[in-house]
Backbone of each chain as ProteinMPNN parsed JSONL, in Angstrom:
{"seq_chain_A": "MLNKIIVAVQKSDFDLNAEMENLKLKTEKAGAVVFFVGKVRDLEDDNLKYLEIESFEELAKIQIKEICNDAANKWDLEYILVKHRFGRLKINDNIVLVITSSKHRKNAYEASEFIMEYLKSNVPFWKKEVADKTQKWVENS", "coords_chain_A": {"N_chain_A": [[26.512, 323.742, 295.017], [25.587, 320.402, 294.658], [27.711, 317.937, 293.449], [27.855, 315.259, 293.423], [26.088, 313.299, 292.088], [24.588, 310.448, 290.96], [23.205, 308.663, 288.345], [21.439, 306.005, 286.909], [19.968, 303.976, 284.383], [19.195, 300.807, 283.898], [19.686, 297.352, 282.828], [20.95, 295.456, 284.297], [21.562, 294.097, 287.629], [22.065, 295.735, 290.855], [24.747, 296.189, 293.22], [24.595, 296.182, 296.535], [26.478, 296.291, 298.635], [28.811, 297.053, 297.291], [28.011, 299.544, 296.397], [27.794, 300.892, 298.794], [30.45, 300.922, 299.678], [31.631, 302.42, 297.658], [30.324, 304.833, 298.02], [31.33, 305.61, 300.511], [33.884, 306.441, 299.902], [33.46, 308.903, 298.885], [32.106, 310.535, 300.629], [33.032, 311.751, 303.109], [32.252, 313.634, 304.933], [29.736, 313.021, 305.649], [27.34, 311.665, 307.906], [25.129, 310.168, 307.772], [23.406, 307.69, 305.946], [20.943, 306.779, 303.706], [19.407, 304.009, 302.396], [17.161, 303.088, 299.94], [15.418, 300.392, 298.718], [13.522, 299.136, 296.128], [11.698, 296.239, 295.458], [10.676, 293.308, 293.57], [7.448, 292.077, 294.193], [5.269, 289.34, 295.131], [1.898, 288.625, 293.967], [-1.336, 289.327, 295.495], [-3.58, 287.752, 294.862], [-2.904, 285.968, 292.896], [-0.315, 284.069, 291.21], [2.726, 285.473, 290.65], [4.555, 285.343, 287.653], [6.542, 286.742, 286.329], [7.809, 290.135, 286.296], [7.549, 292.594, 283.933], [9.424, 295.273, 283.017], [9.16, 298.171, 281.273], [10.924, 300.772, 279.592], [11.519, 304.208, 278.769], [14.342, 304.954, 278.041], [16.197, 307.191, 277.594], [14.682, 309.489, 278.207], [13.907, 308.823, 280.79], [16.31, 308.953, 282.202], [16.829, 311.689, 282.02], [14.641, 312.741, 283.454], [15.076, 311.643, 285.988], [17.536, 312.754, 286.688], [16.778, 315.377, 286.882], [15.035, 315.387, 289.108], [16.811, 314.639, 291.073], [18.521, 316.832, 291.091], [16.695, 318.742, 291.977], [16.23, 317.756, 294.56], [18.762, 318.069, 295.628], [18.91, 320.798, 295.729], [16.988, 321.368, 297.567], [17.558, 320.027, 299.973], [20.342, 319.655, 302.246], [22.688, 317.798, 301.028], [25.107, 315.167, 300.687], [25.473, 313.276, 298.791], [23.842, 311.612, 296.124], [22.249, 308.858, 294.724], [20.638, 307.163, 292.124], [19.423, 304.249, 290.825], [17.71, 302.543, 288.389], [16.051, 299.701, 287.286], [15.24, 297.872, 284.231], [13.413, 295.58, 282.105], [12.965, 291.973, 282.292], [11.92, 290.781, 285.355], [12.108, 288.77, 288.304], [10.265, 287.473, 291.193], [11.297, 289.05, 294.157], [13.547, 290.13, 292.953], [15.661, 292.993, 292.621], [14.403, 296.278, 291.952], [14.636, 299.102, 292.066], [17.045, 301.437, 293.28], [17.664, 303.838, 295.676], [19.87, 306.073, 296.978], [20.658, 308.247, 299.531], [22.663, 310.661, 301.095], [23.772, 312.444, 303.937], [24.904, 314.981, 306.278], [23.497, 314.731, 308.725], [20.717, 312.597, 309.707], [18.063, 313.431, 309.024], [17.805, 315.008, 306.627], [18.646, 313.167, 304.682], [16.718, 311.109, 304.92], [14.324, 312.503, 304.264], [14.857, 313.441, 301.664], [15.14, 311.039, 300.297], [12.541, 309.953, 300.355], [11.171, 311.925, 298.94], [12.348, 311.709, 296.382], [11.604, 309.086, 295.703], [8.779, 309.279, 295.659], [8.432, 310.877, 293.434], [9.52, 309.275, 291.424], [7.607, 307.303, 291.198], [5.46, 308.238, 289.591], [6.332, 310.019, 287.631], [8.407, 309.397, 285.993], [9.4, 307.797, 283.029], [8.656, 304.741, 283.18], [7.123, 301.549, 282.878], [5.168, 298.995, 284.255], [4.506, 295.577, 283.792], [2.569, 293.013, 285.007], [2.962, 289.636, 284.866], [1.222, 286.836, 285.399], [0.078, 283.592, 286.691], [-2.707, 283.339, 286.059], [-3.466, 285.748, 284.904], [-2.482, 288.69, 282.993], [-1.357, 291.949, 283.373], [-1.057, 295.522, 282.933], [0.417, 297.535, 285.342], [-1.293, 299.889, 287.355], [-1.199, 303.197, 288.652], [-1.787, 303.55, 292.093]], "CA_chain_A": [[25.773, 322.751, 294.204], [26.073, 319.033, 294.856], [28.106, 317.316, 292.177], [27.919, 313.803, 293.568], [24.795, 312.721, 291.707], [24.799, 309.324, 290.039], [21.924, 308.179, 287.835], [21.563, 304.947, 285.895], [18.802, 303.188, 283.985], [19.982, 299.649, 283.476], [19.1, 296.014, 282.88], [21.654, 294.638, 285.292], [21.28, 294.301, 289.048], [23.066, 296.557, 291.528], [25.397, 295.514, 294.34], [24.416, 297.115, 297.654], [27.739, 296.454, 299.377], [29.736, 297.829, 296.459], [27.52, 300.928, 296.387], [28.13, 301.48, 300.099], [31.901, 301.17, 299.711], [31.873, 303.514, 296.72], [29.815, 306.053, 298.677], [32.229, 305.985, 301.613], [35.047, 307.129, 299.347], [33.095, 310.251, 298.422], [31.252, 311.259, 301.574], [33.666, 311.718, 304.434], [31.594, 314.573, 305.847], [28.362, 312.576, 305.907], [27.168, 310.68, 308.968], [23.894, 309.405, 307.545], [23.19, 307.134, 304.607], [19.661, 306.078, 303.596], [19.235, 303.163, 301.212], [15.82, 302.573, 299.678], [15.404, 299.411, 297.633], [12.219, 298.608, 295.727], [11.905, 294.913, 294.863], [9.471, 292.689, 292.994], [6.685, 291.29, 295.174], [4.243, 288.453, 294.58], [0.562, 289.214, 293.992], [-2.214, 288.848, 296.573], [-4.592, 286.787, 294.422], [-2.408, 285.2, 291.752], [1.126, 283.824, 291.37], [3.484, 286.232, 289.661], [5.618, 284.614, 286.951], [7.599, 287.757, 286.219], [7.404, 291.527, 286.102], [8.256, 293.168, 282.786], [9.503, 296.732, 283.152], [9.522, 298.842, 280.024], [11.424, 302.104, 279.911], [11.949, 305.155, 277.738], [15.599, 305.162, 278.768], [16.807, 308.536, 277.517], [13.845, 310.43, 278.958], [13.942, 308.429, 282.211], [17.537, 309.517, 282.786], [16.637, 313.149, 282.128], [13.68, 313.011, 284.536], [15.681, 311.295, 287.288], [18.56, 313.772, 286.99], [16.069, 316.601, 287.272], [14.536, 315.282, 290.487], [17.995, 314.621, 291.952], [18.948, 318.232, 291.226], [15.706, 319.397, 292.85], [16.489, 317.301, 295.937], [20.035, 318.668, 296.071], [18.649, 322.211, 296.033], [16.044, 321.443, 298.691], [18.182, 319.514, 301.19], [21.803, 319.679, 302.294], [23.061, 316.393, 300.817], [26.497, 314.913, 300.267], [25.534, 312.243, 297.743], [22.553, 311.031, 295.692], [22.382, 307.846, 293.67], [19.393, 306.479, 291.748], [19.574, 303.25, 289.76], [16.408, 301.917, 288.139], [16.208, 298.615, 286.321], [14.15, 297.527, 283.326], [13.538, 294.209, 281.603], [12.148, 290.941, 282.941], [12.392, 290.545, 286.714], [11.367, 287.749, 289.06], [9.952, 287.823, 292.585], [12.439, 289.406, 295.013], [14.611, 290.86, 292.245], [15.684, 294.438, 292.874], [13.902, 297.145, 290.874], [15.168, 300.46, 292.141], [17.883, 301.785, 294.428], [17.847, 305.273, 295.919], [20.76, 306.314, 298.114], [20.867, 309.66, 299.859], [23.588, 310.763, 302.217], [23.869, 313.814, 304.443], [25.612, 315.042, 307.557], [22.594, 314.156, 309.723], [19.783, 311.692, 309.037], [16.778, 314.001, 308.579], [17.879, 315.396, 305.217], [18.751, 311.963, 303.838], [15.393, 310.461, 304.943], [13.323, 313.294, 303.533], [15.204, 313.467, 300.237], [14.874, 309.698, 299.764], [11.096, 309.832, 300.13], [10.854, 312.891, 297.877], [12.775, 311.132, 295.096], [10.773, 307.906, 295.416], [7.425, 309.731, 295.293], [8.521, 311.385, 292.067], [9.772, 308.13, 290.525], [6.386, 306.505, 291.051], [4.517, 308.661, 288.553], [6.849, 311.058, 286.726], [9.554, 308.909, 285.22], [8.794, 306.854, 282.092], [8.751, 303.286, 283.324], [5.803, 300.914, 282.942], [5.32, 297.623, 284.754], [3.464, 294.612, 283.432], [2.612, 291.813, 285.849], [2.558, 288.426, 284.157], [0.965, 285.846, 286.45], [-0.49, 282.327, 286.198], [-4.042, 283.482, 285.465], [-3.694, 287.022, 284.21], [-1.355, 289.61, 282.823], [-1.9, 293.309, 283.261], [-0.193, 296.668, 283.194], [0.195, 298.094, 286.676], [-1.771, 301.276, 287.35], [-0.868, 303.898, 289.895], [-2.901, 303.55, 293.048]], "C_chain_A": [[26.407, 321.363, 294.365], [26.493, 318.424, 293.516], [28.248, 315.802, 292.278], [26.54, 313.203, 293.33], [25.063, 311.637, 290.671], [23.427, 308.772, 289.641], [22.181, 307.082, 286.806], [20.206, 304.29, 285.647], [19.404, 301.962, 283.32], [19.212, 298.332, 283.582], [19.674, 295.235, 284.06], [21.268, 295.015, 286.72], [22.322, 295.263, 289.635], [23.546, 295.818, 292.77], [25.403, 296.484, 295.529], [25.713, 297.343, 298.424], [28.732, 297.311, 298.594], [29.313, 299.3, 296.433], [27.888, 301.636, 297.687], [29.619, 301.826, 300.176], [32.257, 302.357, 298.817], [31.457, 304.858, 297.332], [30.781, 306.541, 299.757], [33.436, 306.774, 301.118], [34.757, 308.597, 299.043], [32.346, 311.084, 299.449], [31.846, 311.264, 302.981], [33.001, 312.646, 305.442], [30.181, 314.132, 306.216], [28.321, 311.525, 307.013], [25.954, 309.804, 308.753], [23.817, 308.94, 306.1], [21.852, 306.409, 304.624], [19.65, 305.318, 302.283], [17.75, 302.85, 301.091], [15.948, 301.593, 298.524], [13.959, 298.998, 297.377], [12.474, 297.274, 295.069], [10.579, 294.336, 294.381], [8.765, 291.866, 294.063], [5.654, 290.417, 294.461], [2.88, 289.121, 294.719], [-0.257, 288.629, 295.13], [-3.053, 287.657, 296.101], [-4.166, 285.969, 293.195], [-0.91, 284.957, 291.99], [1.896, 284.517, 290.258], [4.542, 285.339, 289.006], [6.812, 285.542, 286.781], [6.982, 289.148, 286.06], [8.235, 292.075, 284.939], [8.254, 294.686, 282.951], [10.003, 297.321, 281.848], [9.984, 300.257, 280.365], [11.702, 302.917, 278.653], [13.255, 305.698, 278.326], [16.123, 306.597, 278.78], [16.014, 309.533, 278.354], [13.852, 310.103, 280.451], [15.173, 309.025, 282.888], [17.399, 311.021, 282.99], [15.749, 313.472, 283.331], [14.294, 312.723, 285.91], [16.741, 312.333, 287.671], [17.899, 315.047, 287.497], [15.598, 316.527, 288.727], [15.704, 315.214, 291.48], [18.517, 316.042, 292.157], [17.998, 319.003, 292.131], [15.971, 319.038, 294.309], [17.762, 317.956, 296.487], [19.859, 320.147, 296.418], [17.809, 322.37, 297.295], [16.685, 321.025, 300.021], [19.709, 319.59, 301.095], [22.293, 318.228, 302.225], [24.51, 316.281, 300.35], [26.556, 314.013, 299.035], [24.109, 311.789, 297.412], [22.848, 310.015, 294.594], [21.0, 307.247, 293.395], [19.723, 305.518, 290.613], [18.236, 302.534, 289.605], [16.58, 300.877, 287.049], [15.02, 298.522, 285.375], [14.402, 296.115, 282.813], [12.68, 293.263, 282.421], [12.714, 290.582, 284.311], [11.499, 289.547, 287.43], [11.088, 288.243, 290.487], [11.256, 287.989, 293.374], [13.618, 290.06, 294.283], [14.527, 292.347, 292.597], [15.151, 295.207, 291.674], [14.629, 298.489, 290.895], [15.997, 300.651, 293.405], [17.991, 303.307, 294.502], [18.741, 305.412, 297.145], [20.875, 307.821, 298.308], [21.759, 309.709, 301.086], [23.743, 312.228, 302.622], [24.61, 313.797, 305.776], [24.789, 314.364, 308.638], [21.419, 313.476, 309.02], [18.539, 312.34, 308.429], [16.786, 314.345, 307.083], [17.895, 314.173, 304.301], [17.411, 311.224, 303.767], [14.402, 311.21, 304.055], [13.605, 313.301, 302.04], [14.902, 312.12, 299.578], [13.389, 309.544, 299.436], [10.64, 310.73, 298.974], [11.187, 312.303, 296.499], [11.892, 309.941, 294.725], [9.362, 308.289, 294.993], [7.404, 310.182, 293.837], [8.672, 310.232, 291.076], [8.504, 307.346, 290.22], [5.529, 306.936, 289.864], [5.042, 309.71, 287.568], [8.038, 310.633, 285.879], [9.053, 307.761, 284.333], [9.26, 305.397, 282.208], [7.317, 302.766, 283.386], [6.016, 299.464, 283.329], [4.168, 296.764, 284.288], [3.635, 293.375, 284.293], [2.112, 290.623, 285.041], [2.465, 287.307, 285.188], [0.349, 284.588, 285.847], [-1.799, 282.55, 285.446], [-4.21, 284.731, 284.613], [-2.368, 287.701, 283.849], [-1.917, 291.01, 282.639], [-0.84, 294.365, 283.549], [-0.563, 297.239, 284.561], [-0.3, 299.53, 286.525], [-1.403, 301.906, 288.669], [-2.056, 303.897, 290.834], [-2.893, 304.865, 293.803]], "O_chain_A": [[27.618, 321.198, 294.219], [25.712, 318.404, 292.565], [28.703, 315.146, 291.341], [25.908, 312.672, 294.243], [25.686, 311.885, 289.639], [22.599, 308.456, 290.496], [23.041, 307.224, 285.937], [19.414, 304.079, 286.566], [20.056, 302.077, 282.282], [18.232, 298.216, 284.318], [18.978, 294.466, 284.723], [20.728, 296.091, 286.981], [23.329, 295.565, 288.996], [22.858, 294.947, 293.301], [26.127, 297.479, 295.525], [26.011, 298.471, 298.82], [29.403, 298.177, 299.155], [30.159, 300.194, 296.446], [28.244, 302.814, 297.691], [29.997, 302.887, 300.674], [33.085, 303.194, 299.181], [32.142, 305.869, 297.182], [31.017, 307.741, 299.895], [33.946, 307.655, 301.809], [35.666, 309.422, 298.953], [31.985, 312.227, 299.169], [31.202, 310.818, 303.931], [33.159, 312.478, 306.652], [29.507, 314.794, 307.005], [29.15, 310.617, 307.056], [25.762, 308.813, 309.457], [24.118, 309.683, 305.166], [21.635, 305.526, 305.454], [19.853, 305.886, 301.209], [17.142, 302.388, 302.057], [16.514, 301.919, 297.481], [13.258, 298.563, 298.291], [13.356, 297.16, 294.219], [9.505, 294.818, 294.742], [9.389, 291.06, 294.754], [5.227, 290.713, 293.346], [2.72, 290.067, 295.492], [0.075, 287.573, 295.668], [-3.222, 286.68, 296.83], [-5.005, 285.351, 292.54], [-0.313, 285.572, 292.873], [1.741, 284.195, 289.081], [5.319, 284.671, 289.688], [7.951, 285.166, 287.057], [5.804, 289.3, 285.735], [9.465, 292.025, 284.962], [7.192, 295.305, 283.015], [11.103, 297.021, 281.382], [9.491, 300.865, 281.315], [12.073, 302.374, 277.613], [13.284, 306.729, 278.997], [16.448, 307.146, 279.833], [16.584, 310.319, 279.111], [13.807, 311.009, 281.284], [15.092, 309.536, 284.005], [17.809, 311.555, 284.021], [16.06, 314.36, 284.125], [14.064, 313.459, 286.87], [16.833, 312.739, 288.829], [18.393, 315.704, 288.413], [15.744, 317.487, 289.483], [15.583, 315.689, 292.609], [18.909, 316.411, 293.264], [18.429, 319.814, 292.95], [15.943, 319.902, 295.186], [17.825, 318.342, 297.654], [20.557, 320.683, 297.279], [17.906, 323.375, 297.999], [16.388, 321.603, 301.066], [20.281, 319.589, 300.005], [22.309, 317.521, 303.232], [25.052, 317.181, 299.709], [27.56, 313.988, 298.323], [23.28, 311.607, 298.304], [23.601, 310.288, 293.659], [20.283, 306.872, 294.323], [20.237, 305.924, 289.571], [17.697, 301.988, 290.568], [17.186, 301.146, 286.011], [13.935, 299.022, 285.669], [15.458, 295.53, 283.052], [11.783, 293.688, 283.149], [13.855, 290.132, 284.417], [10.292, 289.488, 287.194], [11.598, 289.276, 290.921], [12.179, 287.182, 293.268], [14.577, 290.495, 294.92], [13.443, 292.879, 292.839], [15.407, 294.843, 290.526], [15.161, 298.946, 289.883], [15.687, 300.097, 294.459], [18.356, 303.97, 293.532], [18.404, 304.924, 298.224], [21.152, 308.566, 297.368], [21.624, 308.897, 302.002], [23.832, 313.122, 301.78], [24.902, 312.735, 306.327], [25.299, 313.526, 309.382], [21.158, 313.756, 307.85], [18.016, 311.852, 307.427], [15.85, 313.996, 306.364], [17.229, 314.156, 303.265], [17.007, 310.766, 302.698], [13.733, 310.619, 303.208], [12.681, 313.18, 301.235], [14.458, 312.072, 298.431], [13.031, 309.06, 298.362], [9.825, 310.329, 298.144], [10.387, 312.398, 295.568], [11.48, 309.802, 293.573], [8.807, 307.692, 294.071], [6.459, 309.893, 293.102], [8.034, 310.217, 290.023], [8.343, 306.797, 289.13], [4.933, 306.09, 289.197], [4.276, 310.233, 286.759], [8.601, 311.436, 285.135], [8.366, 306.86, 284.813], [10.11, 304.914, 281.46], [6.417, 303.445, 283.879], [6.908, 298.789, 282.816], [3.004, 297.158, 284.373], [4.701, 292.761, 284.313], [0.968, 290.609, 284.588], [3.464, 286.885, 285.77], [0.123, 284.521, 284.639], [-1.992, 282.029, 284.348], [-5.027, 284.748, 283.692], [-1.299, 287.332, 284.335], [-2.837, 291.226, 281.85], [0.119, 294.142, 284.288], [-1.743, 297.397, 284.876], [0.194, 300.289, 285.691], [-1.308, 301.224, 289.689], [-3.182, 304.198, 290.438], [-3.745, 305.088, 294.663]]}, "seq_chain_B": "MGKVKLKYFSRIRETIGKTSELVEIKSTNIQDLIEELQAMGEQYSVLKGRDFAVYSAVDQNIVTDVKTSIEGATEIAFFPPMTGG", "coords_chain_B": {"N_chain_B": [[5.382, 320.959, 258.14], [7.513, 318.006, 258.457], [9.072, 314.847, 258.198], [8.69, 312.853, 261.061], [9.847, 311.113, 263.911], [7.893, 308.781, 265.481], [7.266, 307.481, 268.664], [6.191, 304.71, 270.631], [4.939, 303.478, 273.698], [4.466, 300.849, 276.145], [1.082, 300.083, 276.888], [0.153, 301.502, 274.699], [2.017, 301.005, 272.704], [1.537, 298.256, 272.419], [-1.113, 298.263, 271.427], [-0.962, 299.771, 269.041], [0.935, 298.308, 267.771], [3.599, 298.576, 267.153], [6.941, 299.754, 267.93], [8.088, 302.111, 267.095], [7.916, 304.572, 264.444], [8.536, 306.21, 261.315], [7.058, 309.08, 260.221], [5.353, 311.118, 257.883], [4.159, 314.212, 258.61], [1.502, 316.686, 258.962], [0.495, 318.221, 260.941], [0.715, 320.759, 263.526], [0.55, 320.781, 266.215], [0.144, 318.702, 269.208], [-2.49, 317.816, 269.653], [-3.743, 318.077, 267.104], [-2.116, 316.349, 265.718], [-2.745, 313.855, 266.814], [-5.336, 313.577, 265.86], [-4.768, 313.565, 263.128], [-3.35, 311.188, 262.872], [-5.323, 309.292, 263.081], [-6.268, 308.658, 260.583], [-4.547, 306.765, 259.696], [-5.283, 304.362, 260.67], [-7.52, 302.317, 262.669], [-6.375, 301.501, 265.056], [-4.956, 303.649, 266.048], [-6.669, 305.164, 267.499], [-6.347, 304.761, 270.146], [-4.743, 306.742, 271.064], [-6.366, 308.801, 271.677], [-7.051, 308.656, 274.258], [-9.217, 307.507, 275.724], [-9.491, 305.307, 277.412], [-7.426, 305.489, 279.225], [-5.181, 307.982, 280.546], [-3.242, 309.765, 278.164], [0.073, 310.486, 277.678], [2.533, 312.72, 276.315], [5.751, 313.22, 274.795], [7.861, 315.619, 273.524], [10.626, 315.695, 271.603], [11.963, 314.612, 273.821], [10.923, 316.038, 275.977], [8.531, 316.148, 278.39], [5.18, 316.879, 277.72], [2.371, 318.737, 278.816], [0.26, 320.075, 277.824], [-1.936, 319.696, 275.205], [-2.002, 321.397, 273.138], [0.499, 322.178, 272.686], [3.17, 323.258, 270.651], [4.533, 321.409, 267.921], [6.198, 322.0, 265.987], [9.103, 321.701, 264.08], [9.975, 319.583, 265.575], [11.698, 316.468, 266.089], [11.224, 314.053, 267.205], [8.518, 312.379, 268.625], [6.911, 311.11, 271.393], [4.525, 308.768, 272.662], [2.741, 307.763, 275.516], [1.292, 305.825, 278.273], [0.077, 306.589, 281.694], [2.811, 306.836, 283.972], [4.616, 304.305, 285.772], [6.763, 303.94, 287.712], [9.434, 303.061, 290.039]], "CA_chain_B": [[6.084, 319.911, 258.9], [8.111, 316.968, 257.625], [9.061, 313.516, 258.798], [8.913, 312.834, 262.511], [9.873, 309.759, 264.475], [6.909, 308.593, 266.547], [7.598, 306.346, 269.533], [5.044, 304.271, 271.43], [5.347, 302.664, 274.842], [3.527, 300.138, 277.021], [-0.203, 299.703, 276.293], [0.002, 302.167, 273.398], [2.856, 300.215, 271.796], [0.84, 296.997, 272.146], [-2.313, 298.504, 270.605], [-0.566, 300.217, 267.695], [1.634, 297.16, 267.191], [5.0, 298.873, 266.81], [7.634, 300.579, 268.934], [8.314, 303.44, 266.525], [7.768, 304.679, 262.989], [8.851, 307.522, 260.754], [5.807, 309.47, 259.558], [5.258, 312.467, 257.312], [2.98, 314.811, 259.253], [1.171, 318.076, 258.618], [0.045, 318.911, 262.16], [1.692, 321.604, 264.215], [0.477, 320.554, 267.664], [-0.138, 317.315, 269.596], [-3.915, 317.519, 269.467], [-3.987, 317.88, 265.674], [-1.375, 315.154, 265.291], [-3.53, 312.676, 267.209], [-6.431, 313.519, 264.874], [-4.179, 313.208, 261.827], [-2.932, 309.784, 262.884], [-6.499, 308.418, 262.997], [-6.42, 308.242, 259.187], [-3.639, 305.648, 259.428], [-5.874, 303.101, 261.126], [-8.352, 302.337, 263.879], [-5.545, 301.29, 266.257], [-4.434, 304.926, 266.559], [-7.654, 305.821, 268.364], [-5.858, 304.628, 271.528], [-4.085, 308.009, 271.426], [-7.373, 309.773, 272.132], [-7.063, 308.604, 275.718], [-10.541, 307.197, 276.302], [-9.388, 304.297, 278.474], [-6.424, 305.942, 280.2], [-4.544, 309.24, 280.126], [-2.121, 309.611, 277.231], [1.095, 311.527, 277.821], [3.432, 312.781, 275.169], [7.041, 313.89, 275.0], [8.353, 316.179, 272.271], [12.094, 315.756, 271.711], [12.312, 314.213, 275.193], [10.36, 316.915, 276.999], [7.14, 315.756, 278.614], [4.284, 318.032, 277.566], [1.09, 318.523, 279.497], [-0.777, 320.773, 277.062], [-2.02, 319.105, 273.854], [-1.85, 322.47, 272.132], [1.933, 322.466, 272.565], [3.67, 323.211, 269.276], [5.486, 320.348, 267.586], [6.933, 322.469, 264.805], [10.547, 321.495, 264.175], [10.289, 318.415, 266.407], [12.18, 315.302, 265.333], [10.761, 312.822, 267.859], [7.363, 312.559, 269.512], [6.603, 309.831, 272.043], [3.231, 308.667, 273.322], [2.773, 306.707, 276.545], [0.277, 305.919, 279.324], [0.631, 307.043, 282.973], [4.076, 306.168, 284.319], [4.517, 303.507, 287.01], [8.117, 303.569, 288.112], [9.671, 302.818, 291.466]], "C_chain_B": [[6.661, 318.875, 257.955], [8.005, 315.624, 258.299], [9.438, 313.585, 260.267], [8.953, 311.384, 262.965], [8.857, 309.69, 265.617], [7.304, 307.363, 267.349], [6.402, 306.002, 270.4], [5.538, 303.352, 272.54], [4.153, 301.979, 275.51], [2.225, 299.789, 276.283], [-0.399, 300.322, 274.911], [0.82, 301.426, 272.343], [2.138, 298.913, 271.416], [-0.347, 297.199, 271.208], [-1.933, 298.887, 269.179], [0.264, 299.143, 266.989], [3.045, 297.463, 266.726], [5.62, 299.777, 267.867], [7.892, 301.998, 268.414], [8.069, 303.399, 265.025], [8.096, 306.107, 262.565], [7.649, 307.938, 259.902], [5.896, 310.909, 259.06], [4.005, 313.102, 257.913], [2.782, 316.266, 258.828], [0.894, 318.895, 259.882], [1.153, 319.733, 262.803], [1.536, 321.558, 265.733], [0.025, 319.122, 267.945], [-1.599, 316.932, 269.299], [-4.233, 317.234, 267.99], [-3.294, 316.619, 265.165], [-2.165, 313.884, 265.627], [-4.712, 312.488, 266.25], [-5.896, 313.01, 263.538], [-3.84, 311.718, 261.755], [-4.113, 308.816, 262.755], [-6.67, 307.868, 261.571], [-5.545, 307.036, 258.851], [-4.184, 304.317, 259.929], [-6.587, 303.247, 262.455], [-7.513, 302.238, 265.148], [-5.029, 302.599, 266.864], [-5.435, 305.671, 267.442], [-7.267, 305.688, 269.837], [-5.243, 305.956, 272.005], [-5.071, 309.072, 271.906], [-7.57, 309.716, 273.642], [-8.411, 308.346, 276.349], [-10.426, 306.251, 277.492], [-8.394, 304.682, 279.563], [-5.786, 307.221, 279.654], [-3.383, 308.941, 279.178], [-1.186, 310.808, 277.392], [1.91, 311.578, 276.533], [4.714, 313.504, 275.551], [7.546, 314.336, 273.635], [9.859, 316.394, 272.432], [12.548, 315.595, 273.166], [11.987, 315.26, 276.248], [8.906, 316.518, 277.167], [6.259, 316.993, 278.508], [2.94, 317.722, 278.209], [-0.06, 319.16, 278.724], [-0.788, 320.238, 275.628], [-1.904, 320.145, 272.743], [-0.377, 322.859, 271.938], [2.404, 322.293, 271.12], [4.651, 322.05, 269.075], [6.289, 320.743, 266.337], [8.436, 322.31, 265.023], [10.948, 320.281, 264.998], [10.793, 317.266, 265.539], [11.669, 313.997, 265.936], [9.582, 313.149, 268.784], [6.994, 311.186, 270.076], [5.224, 309.901, 272.686], [3.291, 307.52, 274.334], [1.687, 306.912, 277.576], [0.901, 306.434, 280.636], [1.823, 306.181, 283.409], [3.956, 305.446, 285.663], [5.903, 303.009, 287.423], [8.202, 303.215, 289.589], [9.567, 301.374, 291.86]], "O_chain_B": [[6.33, 318.868, 256.769], [6.982, 315.294, 258.898], [10.375, 314.28, 260.659], [8.202, 310.54, 262.476], [8.947, 310.438, 266.591], [7.637, 306.323, 266.779], [5.68, 306.89, 270.852], [6.447, 302.547, 272.336], [3.017, 302.449, 275.453], [2.268, 299.256, 275.174], [-1.048, 299.727, 274.05], [0.362, 301.242, 271.215], [2.128, 298.517, 270.25], [-0.564, 296.399, 270.298], [-2.518, 298.382, 268.22], [0.291, 299.078, 265.76], [3.629, 296.681, 265.976], [4.918, 300.473, 268.6], [7.912, 302.958, 269.183], [8.02, 302.33, 264.417], [7.958, 307.061, 263.33], [7.269, 307.229, 258.97], [6.44, 311.788, 259.729], [2.905, 312.578, 257.739], [3.707, 316.964, 258.411], [1.043, 320.117, 259.884], [2.342, 319.452, 262.653], [2.288, 322.208, 266.458], [-0.421, 318.415, 267.042], [-1.881, 315.86, 268.765], [-4.914, 316.258, 267.676], [-3.812, 315.915, 264.298], [-2.241, 312.957, 264.82], [-5.042, 311.362, 265.879], [-6.494, 312.141, 262.903], [-4.018, 311.075, 260.72], [-3.934, 307.662, 262.368], [-7.156, 306.753, 261.383], [-5.769, 306.363, 257.845], [-3.613, 303.263, 259.645], [-6.313, 304.148, 263.247], [-7.867, 302.802, 266.183], [-4.703, 302.651, 268.05], [-5.098, 306.683, 268.056], [-7.79, 306.412, 270.683], [-5.227, 306.247, 273.201], [-4.68, 310.098, 272.462], [-8.176, 310.609, 274.234], [-8.722, 308.907, 277.4], [-11.17, 306.375, 278.465], [-8.52, 304.237, 280.704], [-5.847, 307.499, 278.457], [-2.64, 307.98, 279.373], [-1.587, 311.965, 277.262], [1.967, 310.613, 275.771], [4.752, 314.288, 276.499], [7.647, 313.535, 272.706], [10.305, 317.168, 273.28], [13.395, 316.338, 273.662], [12.665, 315.369, 277.27], [8.134, 316.545, 276.209], [6.541, 318.023, 279.12], [2.445, 316.596, 278.151], [-1.222, 318.821, 278.945], [0.218, 320.314, 274.921], [-1.73, 319.813, 271.571], [-0.05, 323.74, 271.143], [2.075, 321.308, 270.459], [5.478, 321.755, 269.938], [6.964, 319.915, 265.725], [8.969, 322.745, 266.044], [12.136, 319.977, 265.11], [10.368, 317.109, 264.394], [11.674, 312.959, 265.275], [9.646, 314.065, 269.604], [6.793, 310.228, 269.329], [4.806, 310.945, 273.187], [3.823, 306.448, 274.045], [1.201, 308.029, 277.754], [2.105, 306.685, 280.692], [1.828, 304.963, 283.232], [3.279, 305.921, 286.574], [6.16, 301.806, 287.472], [7.195, 303.089, 290.285], [9.745, 301.04, 293.032]]}, "name": "protein", "num_of_chains": 2, "seq": "MLNKIIVAVQKSDFDLNAEMENLKLKTEKAGAVVFFVGKVRDLEDDNLKYLEIESFEELAKIQIKEICNDAANKWDLEYILVKHRFGRLKINDNIVLVITSSKHRKNAYEASEFIMEYLKSNVPFWKKEVADKTQKWVENSMGKVKLKYFSRIRETIGKTSELVEIKSTNIQDLIEELQAMGEQYSVLKGRDFAVYSAVDQNIVTDVKTSIEGATEIAFFPPMTGG"}
């Protein structure tokens, strides 16, 4: 059972270089590291002022831990980290970080996608886009 | 049943106008609770899910069946479809 699972639901940003250095200390047997970063993007037909992310923090942590455990059971992984932000974010601000690490790249790639797919619609976060002309809650496409 | 903490998120929080409240309830499942809450005001009709799906979590377990028992629960949350990532 993989015990290198790190989960955080936080307001603050994350530091990609620091995360990489921290991972290196714990994954000497891994040759592959996949970083996925979701960031705030501008809208097609309006100018985004900010994105407000609301979260049910306690439940979000439970749901993320569960999917990380599922991924650890499904793939041979050395390390999993998921950090998801909430609060008011501007264009290009980081939203979510998923790091998966394994001996070879295939497991890390597949686990990363699996975790992200789950985060999209099974973890209690809600995004509201506040733009020049409109403001609306984001719906899953 | 007794007093339960109800929590509301996102569009449901905006419609009901509060993030949480402590309410004395009689219902023993989610479906009956949603009916019961209607008596507290028109704004609670958002929980019927006409405009979007309404999810609930009982003591931080997401439930998919509205007939799920809420007996002994201390916290029930209502929220629209999740949009993380």
